[in-house]
C-alpha positions as CSV (number, residue, x, y, z in Angstrom):
1,M,28.7,2.1,-3.0
2,K,27.7,5.2,-1.2
3,R,27.1,7.1,-4.5
4,L,25.1,4.1,-5.8
5,L,22.9,4.1,-2.7
6,Q,22.4,7.8,-2.9
7,S,21.5,7.5,-6.6
8,A,19.0,4.7,-6.0
9,A,17.4,6.5,-3.0
10,G,17.1,9.6,-5.2
11,L,15.2,7.6,-7.8
12,F,12.7,6.4,-5.3
13,L,12.2,9.9,-3.8
14,V,11.3,11.2,-7.2
15,A,8.7,8.5,-7.4
16,L,7.3,9.4,-4.0
17,F,5.6,12.6,-5.0
18,L,2.0,13.4,-4.1
19,C,-0.3,13.2,-7.1
20,I,-2.4,16.3,-6.3
21,M,-5.3,16.5,-8.7
22,S,-4.5,19.2,-11.2
23,S,-3.8,19.5,-14.9
24,E,-0.2,20.7,-14.1
25,A,0.4,17.5,-12.0
26,L,-0.9,15.4,-14.9
27,A,1.5,17.1,-17.3
28,Q,4.5,16.8,-15.0
29,G,3.7,13.2,-14.0
30,Y,6.6,10.9,-12.9
31,G,9.3,13.4,-13.6
32,R,8.6,16.0,-10.9
33,T,11.7,17.2,-9.1
34,R,10.2,19.7,-6.6
35,K,8.4,18.8,-3.4
36,L,6.7,20.6,-0.5
37,V,8.3,19.9,2.9
38,I,6.1,20.4,6.1
39,A,7.4,20.7,9.6
40,P,6.9,19.1,12.0
41,R,6.0,15.9,10.1
42,S,4.1,14.6,13.1
43,A,3.2,15.9,16.6
44,R,1.4,15.0,19.8
45,V,-0.3,17.9,21.6
46,Q,-2.8,18.3,24.4
47,A,-6.3,19.5,23.9
48,G,-6.4,23.3,24.1
49,E,-2.7,23.7,23.0
50,T,-1.5,25.3,19.8
51,L,1.3,24.3,17.4
52,Q,2.9,26.3,14.6
53,F,3.3,24.4,11.3
54,T,5.5,25.6,8.4
55,A,5.9,24.5,4.8
56,T,8.6,25.2,2.2
57,I,9.1,24.3,-1.4
58,M,12.3,22.2,-1.8
59,E,13.9,22.6,-5.3
60,R,15.9,19.9,-7.0
61,N,19.2,21.5,-6.0
62,Q,18.0,21.4,-2.3
63,A,17.4,25.2,-2.3
64,Q,14.4,26.3,-0.3
65,K,11.8,28.6,-1.7
66,D,9.2,30.4,0.3
67,T,5.7,30.5,-1.1
68,V,2.0,31.1,-0.1
69,I,0.6,28.0,1.6
70,T,-3.0,26.9,1.9
71,W,-3.7,25.1,5.1
72,S,-6.4,22.6,5.9
73,V,-7.2,19.7,8.4
74,D,-9.3,16.6,8.4
75,A,-12.9,17.5,9.2
76,T,-13.0,15.2,12.3
77,G,-13.1,17.8,15.0
78,F,-9.7,17.0,16.5
79,G,-8.4,20.5,15.6
80,E,-8.4,23.5,13.4
81,I,-5.7,25.5,11.6
82,G,-5.4,29.2,10.6
83,E,-4.2,30.8,7.4
84,D,-0.8,31.2,9.0
85,G,-0.4,27.5,9.8
86,L,-1.2,27.8,13.5
87,F,-2.9,24.6,14.6
88,T,-5.3,24.6,17.6
89,A,-6.0,21.2,19.3
90,L,-9.7,20.9,20.1
91,D,-10.5,17.4,21.1
92,R,-8.9,14.0,21.7
93,G,-8.2,12.2,18.4
94,R,-5.9,11.8,15.4
95,G,-5.8,13.4,12.0
96,Y,-3.8,15.1,9.3
97,V,-2.8,18.7,8.7
98,Y,-2.4,19.5,5.0
99,A,-0.3,22.1,3.2
100,A,-0.8,23.0,-0.5
101,A,1.0,25.3,-2.9
102,G,-0.1,25.1,-6.5
103,D,0.3,21.4,-7.6
104,L,2.4,20.5,-4.6
105,S,1.1,19.1,-1.3
106,A,2.3,17.6,2.0
107,S,0.7,16.3,5.2
108,A,1.6,15.9,8.9
109,H,0.1,13.5,11.4
110,V,-1.2,15.0,14.6
111,A,-2.4,13.2,17.8
112,V,-4.4,15.3,20.3
113,I,-4.3,13.8,23.8
114,D,-6.6,14.5,26.8
115,T,-4.9,14.4,30.2
116,N,-8.3,13.8,31.8
117,R,-8.5,10.4,30.1
118,G,-5.2,9.1,31.2
119,D,-3.1,10.2,28.3
120,A,-0.7,12.3,30.3
121,A,1.7,9.5,31.0
122,R,2.1,9.0,27.3
123,S,2.5,12.7,26.4
124,L,6.3,12.8,26.5
125,W,6.8,10.7,23.3
126,S,4.9,11.2,20.1
127,H,6.0,8.3,17.9
128,L,8.9,6.2,16.6
129,E,10.5,7.1,13.3
130,I,12.8,5.2,10.9
131,I,15.6,6.8,8.9
132,P,16.0,6.7,6.0
133,A,12.4,6.6,4.9
134,D,11.1,4.7,1.9
135,T,14.2,3.5,-0.1
136,L,14.9,2.1,-3.6
137,L,17.9,-0.3,-3.8
138,I,19.3,-2.1,-6.8
139,L,20.1,-5.8,-6.2
140,G,23.2,-6.2,-4.1
141,E,23.1,-2.7,-2.5
142,T,22.9,-2.1,1.2
143,V,21.5,0.6,3.6
144,Q,21.9,1.2,7.3
145,Y,18.6,2.0,9.1
146,A,18.3,3.9,12.4
147,A,15.3,4.7,14.6
148,S,14.5,7.7,16.7
149,L,11.9,8.4,19.3
150,I,10.1,11.7,18.5
151,D,9.0,13.7,21.5
152,S,5.8,15.9,21.7
153,A,7.8,18.9,20.4
154,G,9.0,17.0,17.3
155,V,12.6,16.6,18.5
156,A,14.3,13.2,17.6
157,H,16.1,11.1,20.3
158,D,18.4,8.2,19.4
159,T,17.2,4.8,20.7
160,T,17.8,1.1,20.4
161,V,15.0,-0.9,18.8
162,T,14.2,-4.5,17.7
163,W,14.3,-4.7,13.9
164,I,11.9,-6.9,11.9
165,L,11.7,-7.5,8.1
166,R,8.4,-8.5,6.5
167,G,7.5,-9.2,2.9
168,G,8.9,-12.2,1.1
169,T,12.7,-12.6,0.5
170,V,13.8,-9.2,-0.7
171,G,16.8,-9.2,1.5
172,T,18.3,-9.7,4.9
173,L,18.1,-7.3,7.9
174,S,20.6,-7.6,10.8
175,D,19.9,-7.0,14.5
176,D,21.4,-3.5,14.2
177,G,19.3,-2.5,11.1
178,F,21.7,-3.2,8.3
179,F,19.8,-4.3,5.2
180,T,21.2,-6.1,2.1
181,A,19.1,-6.3,-1.1
182,E,18.9,-9.8,-2.4
183,D,15.7,-10.3,-4.4
184,R,13.4,-8.1,-6.5
185,G,10.2,-6.9,-4.7
186,V,8.9,-4.9,-1.8
187,G,9.8,-5.4,1.9
188,L,8.6,-3.7,5.1
189,V,11.3,-2.7,7.5
190,M,9.8,-2.5,11.0
191,A,11.2,-1.0,14.3
192,S,9.7,-2.0,17.6
193,L,10.2,-0.4,21.1
194,D,7.7,-1.0,23.9
195,R,4.3,0.2,22.7
196,F,5.7,1.9,19.6
197,T,6.2,0.5,16.1
198,A,7.2,2.2,12.9
199,T,7.4,1.0,9.4
200,T,9.2,2.0,6.2
201,R,9.4,0.4,2.8
202,V,12.4,-0.9,0.8
203,L,11.9,-1.5,-2.9
204,V,14.4,-3.8,-4.5
205,A,14.7,-3.5,-8.3
206,T,17.0,-4.3,-11.2
207,V,18.5,-1.7,-13.5
208,A,16.1,-3.0,-16.2
209,D,13.1,-2.2,-13.9
210,T,13.9,1.5,-14.0
211,A,14.1,1.6,-17.8
212,S,10.6,0.7,-18.9
213,R,7.4,1.2,-16.9
214,D,3.7,0.7,-17.5
215,T,1.4,3.5,-16.7
216,V,-1.7,3.8,-14.4
217,R,-4.2,6.7,-14.9
218,I,-5.9,7.3,-11.6
219,R,-9.2,9.1,-11.0
220,L,-10.9,9.7,-7.6
221,R,-14.7,9.5,-7.6
222,D,-17.6,9.9,-5.2
223,K,-20.2,7.1,-4.6
224,D,-22.2,8.5,-7.6
225,G,-19.3,8.2,-9.9
226,I,-18.6,12.0,-10.1
227,M,-14.9,12.8,-10.3
228,L,-13.3,14.6,-7.4
229,G,-10.7,16.7,-9.0
230,D,-8.5,16.0,-12.0
231,S,-6.9,12.6,-12.9
232,C,-3.2,11.9,-12.7
233,R,-0.7,9.3,-14.0
234,V,1.8,7.1,-12.1
235,Q,4.0,4.3,-13.2
236,D,5.0,1.0,-11.7
237,S,7.9,1.3,-9.2
238,S,6.0,4.4,-8.0
239,V,4.0,5.4,-4.9
240,Y,0.6,7.0,-5.3
241,V,-0.6,8.9,-2.2
242,I,-4.4,9.6,-1.8
243,N,-4.6,13.2,-0.5
244,G,-6.8,16.2,-0.7
245,L,-10.1,14.4,-0.8
246,P,-13.0,16.5,0.5
247,Y,-15.2,15.5,3.4
248,P,-16.6,12.9,3.8
249,Y,-14.2,11.1,1.4
250,N,-11.2,12.3,3.4
251,V,-11.4,9.0,5.4
252,L,-9.2,7.7,2.5
253,N,-6.7,10.5,2.8
254,G,-3.3,9.1,3.7
255,G,-3.8,5.9,1.8
256,E,-1.1,4.7,-0.6
257,L,-0.5,2.4,-3.4
258,L,3.0,1.0,-4.4
259,F,3.1,-0.6,-7.8
260,Q,6.2,-2.7,-7.4
261,P,8.3,-3.6,-10.5
262,G,6.6,-6.0,-12.8
263,S,3.2,-5.7,-11.2
264,L,1.5,-4.2,-14.2
265,G,1.0,-6.0,-17.5
266,D,-1.1,-3.3,-19.1
267,N,-1.5,0.4,-19.1
268,I,-4.7,0.7,-17.0
269,Q,-7.2,3.2,-15.8
270,L,-7.9,3.1,-12.1
271,D,-11.0,4.6,-10.5
272,I,-10.9,4.9,-6.7
273,T,-13.9,5.5,-4.3
274,L,-15.3,4.4,-1.0
275,S,-16.0,0.7,-0.5
276,D,-19.5,-0.7,-1.1
277,A,-19.5,-1.3,2.6
278,A,-19.6,2.5,3.2
279,T,-22.8,4.6,3.3
280,V,-22.8,8.4,2.9
281,E,-25.5,9.5,5.3
282,G,-27.9,12.5,4.8
283,D,-25.8,14.7,7.0
284,G,-22.7,13.9,4.9
285,T,-21.0,11.6,7.4
286,V,-19.7,8.1,6.4
287,S,-20.7,4.9,8.2
288,F,-19.4,1.4,7.5
289,A,-21.2,-1.9,7.9
290,D,-20.5,-4.5,10.5
291,Q,-17.5,-3.2,12.4
292,I,-15.6,-2.1,9.3
293,L,-13.1,0.7,10.1
294,N,-12.4,1.8,6.5
295,G,-12.8,0.6,3.0
296,I,-11.8,1.4,-0.5
297,R,-13.0,0.2,-4.0
298,F,-10.9,0.0,-7.1
299,D,-12.4,-0.2,-10.6
300,V,-9.9,-1.1,-13.2
301,Y,-10.4,-0.4,-16.9
302,V,-8.3,-2.0,-19.7
303,D,-8.9,-0.4,-23.1
304,G,-12.1,1.2,-21.7
305,V,-13.5,-2.2,-20.5
306,L,-14.1,-2.7,-16.7
307,V,-12.2,-5.7,-15.4
308,S,-13.2,-6.9,-11.9
309,P,-11.3,-8.3,-10.3
310,Y,-8.1,-7.2,-12.0
311,Y,-5.1,-9.5,-11.2
312,F,-1.6,-8.1,-11.1
313,D,1.6,-9.9,-12.3
314,Q,3.1,-9.1,-8.9
315,P,1.2,-8.0,-5.7
316,V,0.5,-4.3,-5.2
317,Q,1.1,-2.9,-1.8
318,L,-1.9,-1.1,-0.3
319,I,-1.9,1.2,2.8
320,L,-5.1,2.3,4.4
321,P,-5.5,4.6,7.4
322,F,-7.8,3.9,10.3
323,K,-9.0,6.0,13.3
324,E,-7.8,5.1,16.8
325,T,-11.1,6.4,18.3
326,L,-13.1,4.1,16.1
327,I,-11.1,1.1,17.3
328,D,-11.9,2.0,20.8
329,S,-15.6,2.4,20.1
330,L,-15.8,-1.0,18.5
331,G,-14.0,-2.7,21.4
332,L,-11.0,-3.7,19.2
333,S,-7.3,-3.3,19.3
334,E,-4.7,-2.7,16.5
335,E,-3.7,-6.4,16.8
336,D,-7.3,-7.4,15.9
337,L,-7.2,-5.8,12.4
338,W,-6.8,-7.3,9.0
339,I,-7.5,-6.4,5.4
340,F,-10.1,-8.4,3.4
341,F,-11.7,-8.4,0.0
342,Y,-15.4,-7.5,0.4
343,D,-18.2,-8.5,-1.9
344,S,-21.8,-7.4,-2.5
345,E,-23.1,-10.3,-0.3
346,G,-21.2,-8.9,2.7
347,D,-18.6,-11.8,2.7
348,Y,-14.9,-11.4,3.7
349,D,-12.1,-13.1,1.8
350,G,-8.4,-13.0,2.8
351,D,-7.1,-15.2,0.0
352,G,-4.5,-13.2,-2.1
353,I,-3.8,-10.8,0.8
354,T,-0.4,-11.2,2.5
355,N,2.2,-9.4,4.5
356,V,-0.3,-7.5,6.6
357,V,1.4,-5.1,9.0
358,I,-0.1,-2.6,11.5
359,D,1.7,0.7,12.0
360,T,0.6,1.9,15.4
361,S,2.7,5.1,15.2
362,F,0.6,6.5,12.3
363,N,-2.5,4.3,12.5
364,K,-2.1,2.7,9.1
365,I,-2.4,-0.9,7.9
366,Y,-0.1,-2.3,5.1
367,A,-1.0,-5.3,2.9
368,D,0.1,-6.9,-0.4
369,V,-2.9,-7.6,-2.6
370,I,-3.0,-9.8,-5.7
371,H,-6.0,-8.1,-7.3
372,F,-8.1,-5.0,-7.2
373,S,-11.8,-5.0,-6.3
374,D,-13.3,-3.9,-2.9
375,L,-11.1,-3.9,0.2
376,V,-11.9,-3.2,3.8
377,I,-10.3,-3.0,7.3
378,A,-12.1,-5.3,9.7
379,A,-11.6,-7.5,12.7
380,S,-9.4,-10.5,11.8
381,D,-11.9,-13.1,12.9
382,R,-14.3,-12.0,10.2
383,G,-12.6,-14.3,7.6
384,S,-9.0,-14.6,8.6
385,T,-7.0,-16.9,6.3
386,H,-3.6,-16.2,8.0
387,V,-1.5,-17.6,10.8
388,T,1.4,-15.9,12.6
389,E,4.7,-17.6,12.8
390,N,7.8,-15.9,14.2
391,G,6.2,-12.5,13.7
392,K,5.3,-13.1,10.1
393,T,1.8,-13.3,8.7
394,V,1.1,-15.8,6.0
395,P,-2.0,-17.4,4.3
396,V,-3.2,-20.6,5.8
397,S,-4.5,-22.3,2.6
398,H,-3.3,-22.9,-0.9
399,T,-5.5,-21.2,-3.5
400,L,-5.6,-21.3,-7.3
401,L,-7.2,-18.2,-8.8
402,G,-9.1,-17.7,-12.0
403,N,-7.0,-16.6,-15.0
404,Y,-7.4,-13.2,-16.5
405,P,-8.4,-12.5,-19.2
406,N,-10.5,-15.6,-20.1
407,P,-11.0,-16.2,-23.0
408,F,-7.7,-14.7,-24.0
409,N,-5.5,-13.8,-26.9
410,P,-2.5,-13.7,-26.9
411,A,-1.7,-14.1,-23.2
412,T,-3.4,-14.6,-19.8
413,T,-2.3,-14.3,-16.2
414,I,-2.8,-17.0,-13.6
415,G,-2.6,-16.2,-9.9
416,F,-2.1,-18.6,-7.0
417,V,-1.5,-18.4,-3.2
418,V,1.0,-20.7,-1.4
419,G,-0.2,-21.2,2.2
420,G,1.3,-22.7,5.3
421,D,4.3,-21.6,7.4
422,A,7.2,-23.1,5.4
423,V,8.6,-23.4,1.9
424,Q,6.5,-25.6,-0.3
425,P,7.2,-27.5,-3.6
426,V,4.9,-25.9,-6.2
427,T,4.0,-26.8,-9.8
428,L,1.7,-25.1,-12.3
429,T,1.1,-27.0,-15.5
430,V,-1.1,-26.6,-18.6
431,Y,-2.8,-29.6,-20.2
432,N,-5.0,-30.0,-23.3
433,L,-8.4,-31.8,-23.1
434,L,-6.7,-35.1,-23.9
435,G,-4.7,-34.8,-20.7
436,Q,-1.4,-34.2,-22.5
437,K,1.0,-31.7,-20.8
438,V,1.7,-28.8,-23.1
439,R,3.5,-26.3,-20.8
440,T,5.1,-26.2,-17.4
441,L,4.8,-22.7,-16.0
442,V,6.1,-23.2,-12.4
443,N,8.2,-26.0,-11.0
444,G,10.1,-25.3,-7.8
445,N,9.9,-24.3,-4.1
446,R,8.0,-21.2,-3.0
447,T,7.7,-19.4,0.3
448,P,4.1,-18.7,1.5
449,G,2.6,-15.7,-0.3
450,S,0.8,-14.6,-3.4
451,Y,2.2,-15.2,-6.9
452,S,1.2,-14.9,-10.6
453,V,2.5,-16.1,-13.9
454,T,1.7,-15.3,-17.5
455,W,1.1,-17.9,-20.2
456,D,1.5,-16.8,-23.8
457,G,-0.5,-19.7,-25.4
458,R,2.7,-21.6,-26.4
459,D,3.9,-25.1,-25.6
460,D,7.3,-26.0,-24.0
461,A,8.9,-25.9,-27.4
462,G,7.7,-22.4,-28.1
463,R,5.0,-23.4,-30.7
464,L,1.8,-21.3,-30.7
465,L,-1.1,-23.6,-29.9
466,S,-4.5,-23.6,-31.7
467,S,-7.7,-22.3,-30.2
468,G,-9.3,-24.5,-27.6
469,V,-10.0,-25.2,-23.9
470,F,-7.0,-25.9,-21.7
471,I,-6.7,-27.1,-18.1
472,Y,-4.2,-25.5,-15.7
473,R,-3.3,-27.6,-12.7
474,F,-1.7,-26.3,-9.5
475,T,0.0,-28.5,-6.9
476,A,1.3,-27.2,-3.6
477,G,2.5,-29.8,-1.1
478,E,-0.1,-32.6,-1.3
479,E,-2.9,-30.4,-2.6
480,V,-4.0,-30.4,-6.3
481,M,-6.3,-27.8,-7.9
482,S,-7.3,-27.2,-11.5
483,R,-9.3,-24.7,-13.6
484,R,-10.2,-24.3,-17.3
485,M,-9.3,-21.5,-19.7
486,L,-10.1,-20.7,-23.3
487,L,-7.5,-19.7,-25.9
488,L,-8.8,-17.9,-29.0
489,N,-6.3,-17.4,-31.9
């Protein structure tokens, strides 16, 4: 079992490479076996102090290789770094230090504290950290998690924490951090101690999931549509890290996408830029509308055609960073935050967004999203469609989403959201215009969350149906909803 776990974890670590925008990265793609390791990974320093960072290339055989490193920091004024990796803390705030060597990159989180503003009492501890980090498990495998408090010098100290598992029914997590993989999907393992929280991901897959993957081509663009660097490719069951974006688009650096197994039904092209809620001012700074902390827009192309919104077969996990100083200036706290879909009318919509988790150690927000369009971090009272029950966030209302594509041939995907705080009986059935049932797509109990299912235009007997309009009806508990779709053969 130990060898199986090591093998599964190794597969996931290969997927967790940084897609640094270069032609070499595009050529290497998913198969990269080298990585850049930065130390310390995170730190808390006082304004005026210095801290030495180092970075080393780690080869596949675990051998270390020294190389020339290019250093940089977020252009937020919290600090600066020299060519030798010596960081100088300038002003209270948080940000990232970046190391680059060819097509490899790594980042470290830095918090600069100010003893004159009452931060001294918190200066001993930097953050809480979970070991192991993001992990891939095959159904039935197990892993033992542990948590450490990291002090301001980057030294780890063992501690006892409260363990919490978020994200559907991927497995079970004991009070001492022992996880058993029971169902396919993505879960968030959280550790909590006093004011500290930490989060890591566990991806549960089948052996078949690792054998065949759809591909996402990703391009980063500015607000005018001009590409920022080269494109790259990732596959489902992989993590894509947004990194190396220049000012002012660096507000998105540290964001991540996890395409869990089965989320992609197509090979797609994904363009990423700032949300429509963001404005790039004349001096180059970014401002957001109406108490929004950060926002990102995804434009998805299938066979060269823009599809908005683009629905996934399984939710994709999105991580967005936010700035602690901005929370303070808006009079909010981390507990007030949520992720929403944002439209051109300035409306907020939380339907199809589940498992929202705030990581206060690294100032990031996690969410599972059912489709790609425009997403923002804002105060939860803007349009919250969630409740909290025993520490788990779930949608309040049931929702039937429009199918994509529509019209369709040969298949279409239908998304739906199960609301409430308990398991619900759910059905999704297709009817013709005469009211005759032609196909049952879903019939069973579902926990609250986002789902999708694909219909191939066939009836329950497997016969291909003729072109025409069909009704798909969704029932959850006592609620019934329906929509129309057009099959073209």
